[in-house]
C-alpha positions as a Markdown table, in Angstrom:
| # | Residue | x | y | z |
|---|---|---|---|---|
| 1 | Met | -6.2 | -31.5 | 8.7 |
| 2 | Thr | -5.1 | -27.6 | 9.0 |
| 3 | Asn | -6.6 | -24.8 | 6.3 |
| 4 | Pro | -4.2 | -24.3 | 3.4 |
| 5 | Val | -2.1 | -21.4 | 3.9 |
| 6 | Ile | -3.2 | -18.3 | 1.8 |
| 7 | Ile | -2.6 | -14.5 | 1.7 |
| 8 | Gly | -3.6 | -11.6 | 0.4 |
| 9 | Val | -1.4 | -8.9 | -0.3 |
| 10 | Asp | -2.3 | -5.4 | -2.4 |
| 11 | Glu | -0.7 | -1.6 | -2.4 |
| 12 | Ala | -1.5 | 1.9 | -1.6 |
| 13 | Gly | 0.5 | 5.0 | -3.0 |
| 14 | Arg | 2.1 | 3.9 | -6.5 |
| 15 | Gly | 0.9 | 7.2 | -8.0 |
| 16 | Pro | 1.4 | 9.7 | -5.1 |
| 17 | Leu | 4.8 | 13.0 | -5.8 |
| 18 | Ala | 4.6 | 12.2 | -2.0 |
| 19 | Gly | 4.9 | 10.1 | 0.8 |
| 20 | Pro | 5.4 | 6.2 | 1.0 |
| 21 | Val | 4.3 | 3.2 | -1.1 |
| 22 | Val | 2.7 | 0.8 | 1.5 |
| 23 | Ala | 2.1 | -2.9 | 1.2 |
| 24 | Ala | -0.4 | -5.2 | 3.0 |
| 25 | Ala | -0.3 | -8.6 | 3.3 |
| 26 | Val | -3.9 | -10.6 | 5.1 |
| 27 | Val | -4.7 | -14.0 | 6.2 |
| 28 | Leu | -8.5 | -14.2 | 6.5 |
| 29 | Gly | -10.1 | -15.4 | 9.9 |
| 30 | Glu | -12.9 | -17.4 | 10.3 |
| 31 | Val | -15.3 | -14.5 | 10.7 |
| 32 | Ile | -15.3 | -12.6 | 7.6 |
| 33 | Pro | -16.3 | -9.3 | 7.9 |
| 34 | Gly | -18.9 | -8.2 | 5.1 |
| 35 | Gly | -18.4 | -5.8 | 2.4 |
| 36 | Ile | -15.2 | -6.5 | 1.0 |
| 37 | Thr | -14.0 | -4.9 | -1.9 |
| 38 | Asp | -11.7 | -3.0 | -3.6 |
| 39 | Ser | -10.8 | 0.1 | -0.8 |
| 40 | Lys | -11.4 | 2.7 | -4.4 |
| 41 | Lys | -15.2 | 1.6 | -3.8 |
| 42 | Leu | -15.7 | 1.9 | -0.5 |
| 43 | Ser | -16.4 | 5.6 | 1.5 |
| 44 | Ala | -13.9 | 6.3 | 3.9 |
| 45 | Lys | -15.7 | 6.3 | 6.6 |
| 46 | Arg | -17.3 | 2.5 | 5.5 |
| 47 | Arg | -13.4 | 1.9 | 4.3 |
| 48 | Gly | -12.1 | 2.6 | 8.1 |
| 49 | Ser | -14.5 | 0.6 | 10.1 |
| 50 | Leu | -13.6 | -2.2 | 7.5 |
| 51 | Asp | -9.9 | -1.4 | 8.6 |
| 52 | Leu | -10.6 | -1.5 | 11.9 |
| 53 | Glu | -12.8 | -5.1 | 12.0 |
| 54 | Leu | -9.7 | -7.1 | 10.0 |
| 55 | Arg | -7.4 | -5.8 | 11.9 |
| 56 | Gly | -9.0 | -7.4 | 14.6 |
| 57 | Cys | -10.1 | -10.6 | 13.0 |
| 58 | Cys | -7.2 | -11.4 | 10.5 |
| 59 | Gln | -3.7 | -12.3 | 10.9 |
| 60 | Trp | -1.8 | -9.3 | 9.1 |
| 61 | Ala | 1.4 | -7.4 | 8.2 |
| 62 | Val | 2.3 | -4.0 | 6.3 |
| 63 | Ala | 5.3 | -2.6 | 5.0 |
| 64 | Val | 6.3 | 0.8 | 4.1 |
| 65 | Val | 8.8 | 1.9 | 1.5 |
| 66 | Glu | 10.2 | 5.4 | 2.3 |
| 67 | Pro | 10.0 | 8.3 | -0.3 |
| 68 | Glu | 14.2 | 7.9 | 0.0 |
| 69 | Glu | 14.7 | 4.3 | -1.2 |
| 70 | Ile | 11.6 | 5.0 | -3.7 |
| 71 | Asp | 13.8 | 7.2 | -5.7 |
| 72 | Ala | 16.7 | 4.8 | -5.3 |
| 73 | Val | 15.5 | 1.5 | -6.7 |
| 74 | Asn | 12.0 | 3.4 | -8.5 |
| 75 | Ile | 8.5 | 2.9 | -7.8 |
| 76 | Phe | 7.9 | -0.3 | -9.6 |
| 77 | Gln | 11.0 | -1.5 | -7.8 |
| 78 | Ala | 9.2 | -0.2 | -4.5 |
| 79 | Thr | 5.9 | -1.9 | -4.6 |
| 80 | Met | 8.0 | -5.3 | -5.3 |
| 81 | Leu | 9.9 | -5.1 | -2.0 |
| 82 | Ala | 7.1 | -3.4 | 0.2 |
| 83 | Met | 4.9 | -6.6 | -1.3 |
| 84 | Ser | 7.8 | -8.9 | -0.5 |
| 85 | Arg | 8.8 | -7.4 | 3.1 |
| 86 | Cys | 5.1 | -7.9 | 4.4 |
| 87 | Val | 4.6 | -11.5 | 3.3 |
| 88 | Arg | 8.1 | -12.0 | 5.1 |
| 89 | Asp | 6.5 | -10.6 | 8.1 |
| 90 | Leu | 3.5 | -11.9 | 8.4 |
| 91 | Val | 4.6 | -15.3 | 7.2 |
| 92 | Thr | 7.3 | -15.4 | 10.5 |
| 93 | Lys | 3.7 | -14.3 | 12.2 |
| 94 | Leu | 2.5 | -17.2 | 11.1 |
| 95 | Asp | 5.4 | -20.0 | 11.4 |
| 96 | Ala | 3.7 | -21.5 | 8.5 |
| 97 | Pro | 4.3 | -21.4 | 5.0 |
| 98 | Pro | 1.3 | -20.2 | 2.0 |
| 99 | Glu | 0.1 | -22.2 | -0.3 |
| 100 | Thr | -0.4 | -19.6 | -2.1 |
| 101 | Val | -0.2 | -15.5 | -2.3 |
| 102 | Leu | -2.9 | -13.5 | -4.0 |
| 103 | Ile | -1.8 | -10.0 | -5.2 |
| 104 | Asp | -3.6 | -7.4 | -7.1 |
| 105 | Gly | -2.4 | -6.3 | -10.6 |
| 106 | Asn | -1.0 | -8.3 | -13.2 |
| 107 | Met | 2.7 | -9.2 | -11.9 |
| 108 | Thr | 4.0 | -10.8 | -9.0 |
| 109 | Pro | 7.5 | -9.8 | -6.7 |
| 110 | His | 8.5 | -13.4 | -8.4 |
| 111 | Gly | 12.0 | -13.1 | -10.2 |
| 112 | Arg | 11.7 | -9.1 | -9.7 |
| 113 | Cys | 12.4 | -8.8 | -6.1 |
| 114 | Glu | 15.7 | -11.1 | -4.4 |
| 115 | Glu | 13.2 | -11.7 | -1.3 |
| 116 | Trp | 10.6 | -13.2 | -3.1 |
| 117 | Cys | 10.3 | -17.4 | -2.0 |
| 118 | Trp | 6.3 | -18.1 | -1.7 |
| 119 | Pro | 4.3 | -19.6 | -4.8 |
| 120 | Ala | 2.4 | -16.3 | -5.4 |
| 121 | Arg | -0.5 | -15.0 | -8.4 |
| 122 | Ala | -1.7 | -12.2 | -9.8 |
| 123 | Ile | -5.4 | -10.9 | -10.3 |
| 124 | Val | -6.5 | -8.3 | -12.6 |
| 125 | Lys | -9.0 | -6.1 | -10.0 |
| 126 | Gly | -8.2 | -8.9 | -7.5 |
| 127 | Asp | -9.0 | -6.6 | -4.6 |
| 128 | Ala | -13.0 | -6.7 | -6.1 |
| 129 | Lys | -12.7 | -10.4 | -6.6 |
| 130 | Glu | -11.0 | -12.0 | -3.5 |
| 131 | Pro | -12.0 | -11.2 | -0.6 |
| 132 | Val | -8.7 | -11.7 | 1.3 |
| 133 | Ile | -7.4 | -9.7 | -1.5 |
| 134 | Gly | -9.6 | -6.4 | -0.9 |
| 135 | Ala | -8.4 | -7.1 | 2.8 |
| 136 | Ala | -5.2 | -6.3 | 2.2 |
| 137 | Ser | -6.4 | -3.1 | -0.2 |
| 138 | Ile | -8.3 | -1.7 | 2.6 |
| 139 | Ile | -6.0 | -1.8 | 5.1 |
| 140 | Ala | -2.9 | -1.1 | 3.4 |
| 141 | Lys | -5.0 | 2.4 | 1.7 |
| 142 | Glu | -5.8 | 3.3 | 5.4 |
| 143 | Trp | -2.3 | 2.8 | 6.7 |
| 144 | Arg | -0.8 | 5.0 | 4.2 |
| 145 | Asp | -3.9 | 7.4 | 4.5 |
| 146 | Arg | -3.0 | 7.7 | 8.1 |
| 147 | Leu | 0.9 | 8.6 | 7.5 |
| 148 | Met | -0.3 | 11.0 | 5.2 |
| 149 | Leu | -2.7 | 12.9 | 7.4 |
| 150 | Glu | 0.2 | 12.8 | 10.0 |
| 151 | Ala | 2.7 | 14.1 | 7.4 |
| 152 | Ala | -0.4 | 17.1 | 6.9 |
| 153 | Val | 0.7 | 17.8 | 10.2 |
| 154 | Ser | 4.3 | 19.3 | 9.5 |
| 155 | His | 3.8 | 20.4 | 5.9 |
| 156 | Pro | 0.3 | 22.1 | 6.1 |
| 157 | Glu | 0.9 | 23.7 | 2.5 |
| 158 | Tyr | 0.0 | 20.9 | 0.3 |
| 159 | Gly | -2.9 | 19.9 | 1.2 |
| 160 | Trp | -2.1 | 16.1 | 1.9 |
| 161 | Glu | -5.3 | 15.5 | 4.4 |
| 162 | Arg | -6.8 | 16.2 | 1.7 |
| 163 | Asn | -5.0 | 15.1 | -1.5 |
| 164 | Lys | -3.2 | 12.2 | 0.6 |
| 165 | Gly | 0.3 | 13.4 | -1.3 |
| 166 | Tyr | -1.6 | 13.1 | -5.5 |
| 167 | Gly | -0.3 | 15.2 | -7.8 |
| 168 | Thr | -3.9 | 17.6 | -7.8 |
| 169 | Lys | -4.2 | 21.2 | -8.7 |
| 170 | Glu | -3.9 | 22.5 | -4.9 |
| 171 | His | -0.9 | 19.9 | -3.9 |
| 172 | Leu | 1.4 | 21.0 | -7.5 |
| 173 | Asp | 0.6 | 25.1 | -6.8 |
| 174 | Ala | 1.8 | 24.2 | -3.5 |
| 175 | Leu | 4.7 | 22.6 | -4.9 |
| 176 | Gln | 5.2 | 25.1 | -7.6 |
| 177 | Ala | 5.2 | 28.1 | -4.5 |
| 178 | His | 7.2 | 26.4 | -1.9 |
| 179 | Gly | 9.4 | 23.6 | -3.5 |
| 180 | Pro | 9.5 | 19.9 | -2.7 |
| 181 | Thr | 9.8 | 18.5 | 1.0 |
| 182 | Pro | 11.6 | 15.4 | 2.4 |
| 183 | Leu | 9.0 | 13.0 | 2.0 |
| 184 | His | 8.4 | 14.3 | -1.9 |
| 185 | Arg | 9.5 | 11.6 | -4.7 |
| 186 | Gln | 12.3 | 13.4 | -6.0 |
| 187 | Ser | 12.5 | 11.0 | -9.0 |
| 188 | Phe | 9.1 | 12.2 | -10.0 |
| 189 | Ala | 8.8 | 14.5 | -13.0 |
| 190 | Pro | 6.9 | 17.3 | -11.1 |
| 191 | Val | 8.7 | 17.4 | -8.1 |
| 192 | Ala | 11.8 | 17.5 | -10.0 |
| 193 | Gln | 10.8 | 20.0 | -12.8 |
| 194 | Ala | 9.8 | 22.3 | -9.2 |
| 195 | Arg | 13.0 | 21.6 | -7.5 |
| 196 | Leu | 14.6 | 23.7 | -10.6 |
| 197 | Leu | 12.6 | 26.6 | -10.3 |
């Protein structure tokens, strides 16, 4: 008898002013790396090495929702879309439906996103409680960080290699001085205000 398929899901990048929101879906392999927890509790070095380990020994998928789509549907809906898309892609790879999908937070995309069609359970602080969600949190965070490091090369004024698009003083000052880029979320208040200057 095969083990039931349990998928863990988490997202990275709901709060930043720039860049995409990224969600990851993971099914853990038989060998689980030690030290999996909420990605925010790990050092950058440890998170990076766990990301490589996890992507080597787990089944996983990532979905990226770009700023333009975030602005079109709002950040909450964009997060639900990212979660739905990464689970869809992982289920396609697995060729088997999940018994359940465990999601970090207090809401699932069930009834909030047309694409969602799997049994799901939201777990508050699930990334610290369930290794399968912690693994998704690490992969999503590292994936998004790499995208922001690439974006920082094209837009060096905003310090994205340091702030990853979050609204730090450095980033807000640059926004006032240089205005928004196409990677900024135009619907977010500090960006909309900078456009008016």
